[in-house]
N, C-alpha and C positions, 0 to 999 in steps of 0.2 A: 374775393381771395382766390377762387379757382382759376379765372380767366388770367389773373397776373401770374400765378404759378406756372400756367400752361405756355404764356407769353415767355417768361423767362427760361422755361426749359427749352423752348423752340430756340432762343438766342444762344443759349449755352451749348448746344450740340450743333454739329454740321447740319445744314438743311436736308442732306441725303439721309443721315441717320433719323432725323426727326420724321421723315415721311415713312421709312421702314418701320419705326416703332408704331406709328398712327395706323398704318395698314394692318399691322399684327393684332392691333387692339381691335379694329373694326372687324377682322376675320376671326376673332377668338370665338363666336358662337359657332361658327361653321368648323372650326379646328375642334371644338367639344363635341360636336355631332360626328365629326369624323372619327374621333378617339372612341366614342361610345358605340358607333355602329360597326367598328371593325371586328371585334371578337363577337362569339355568340353571346346573346343576352342570357341563355340559360345553358348550363353545363349538365349533361345527362349521362348517368354512368351505372355501373353495376346492373344492367338489365338481366332480367331472367324470365323465362316463360313459366310463370307460377303454376299453370295448368298441366304441365309437362310432368312426366313419370320416369323416374330413372330406371332404365332397363338392366338386365343381367351383364350387359357389356359395358355398363357405366355411363352410356348416351342417354339423352333425354329425349323421350318419345311423346308424341301427341296423337291422338287417334280420331278417325272419322266419327262424327257423331257428337264430339265434345265441343265445349265452348273454349275459344282460346282467350286466355287471360295472361297479361305480361305486367311485371312489376319491375320498377326502377327507382333510382333516387335522381332528384333534379336540384339544382340550385339556380334559383332566378335572381339575377344580379340586381342589387339595389339601385346602381346607377342607371339602369334602362328605364326606369319608371314603367309605365303601361304599356304592354306589348300585344299585339295581334300575330298568333301563329297560324299559318295555313300548313296542315300536317298531312302528309300521305303515309299510311301504315302499309308496308310492303312485305311480301314473301318472296324470296329468290330461290330458284332451284340451284343445288349445288351438286356437282358431278352428275354422271349419266349423259344421255343423249340431249337433254334439254337443259343442261348447266346454263346458268346465267339468265335463264327467263324469269322476269319480274312481274308480278301480278299484284295490282293494287287491291288490298283487302278493305281499306276504310279510308274516307277523306274527312277530316274535321277542321273546323276554324274555331280556335281557343283564343280567349283572352286572359291574360293575367297582369297583376301588378308585381313588380320586382320587389322582394322584401329581403333580399340577402339571406334567407333562411334555407338550409338543405332540408328536403322533405321526401318521404317515400311516397311514390305515386303509383297509379296503374292505369291501363287501358285495355279494352276500351271501358269508358266510364259508364255504369250502370245507369239507365236500364238497357243502353245499346248492348249489343252482343256481336261477336264474330264467330259463326258457327262453321267448325272444320267439317267440310263435305268431300265426297270421293271426287268431286271435279278439281280438287286441289292437285290430283295426280295428272301431270301432263302425259306421262306414259301410262295408258289405261290399263296395261297388263301387269304394272309394277304392284308389288305388295307394300313396299316401303320406298320413301323418297326423303333424301336430306334437303332441308330448307335452313335459309337464313332470314330471321325475321329482325325488321329494323324499320325505322321511320327516317322521313325526310321532308322538306319542306322550305318555307320562306318565314321571314320575320318582318314585322312592320312596328318598329317602337319609335320612331322619330322623323322629323322633317326629312333629314338626309335619306333615310330608308324609303320614304315616299318618292322622293326625287330619282333614286336608284331604280325603284319599281317602274317610274314612268320612262326611264331610259332603256329598260329591258335588262338590267343587271341587278336583280333583287339580291338581297343579303340571305344565304341559305345556310340551313343547318350543317354541322361539320361534326366528324368524329375527332378523336384525338390525334389522328394523322392526316387531317385537312380533307379527307373524301367528303364529297357531299351528302352524306347520311349519318344518322346516328349509329352508336354501337349496334354490332350485328350480334345475334344470338341464334346459335346452331340447335336445331332440333330434327329429329327423324320423325316424319309422318309414317303411320301405319294405318292399314285398312282395318286390322282386327287387334284385339288386345291380346297379349301374352298367353 
């Protein structure tokens, strides 16, 4: 039944069209992987430094000696299945003589199953901690320093991701504007409490 229908279809259309349709059918798994791997597998939004304190000027402050704790929402897309994320948690100096200097706070490899549910998440995951120390100040004379806190990293969700990784062009996290990092959260680092 199927071979007859296949033969009839081939005769009914021009040979050129037949081969185009056949190639498209054979390429469909690759097309699926390309569509799945183009956007981020996880949307990450409304990040806040949960351990920060709102100061008298309305800015959010973190203090030497405290533990850093960050909360956000994420949506792990159902279509991507199981993904391995390689995540760098970064702090970047803003303003001042060391503006733009980035420092790695923590690296983690995480695996998750896409379930299509929006969840509130946090990092670092207990029992891990990120302790705020005085060496976070690049200017050792400063009493406060503005920082952006964010994450960046790569995805490995499917065969195309592994091919891209082998070619040296991994799929990376992006923010809403296409930058290769997640949403930035601004805080002010202080040596002493108010």
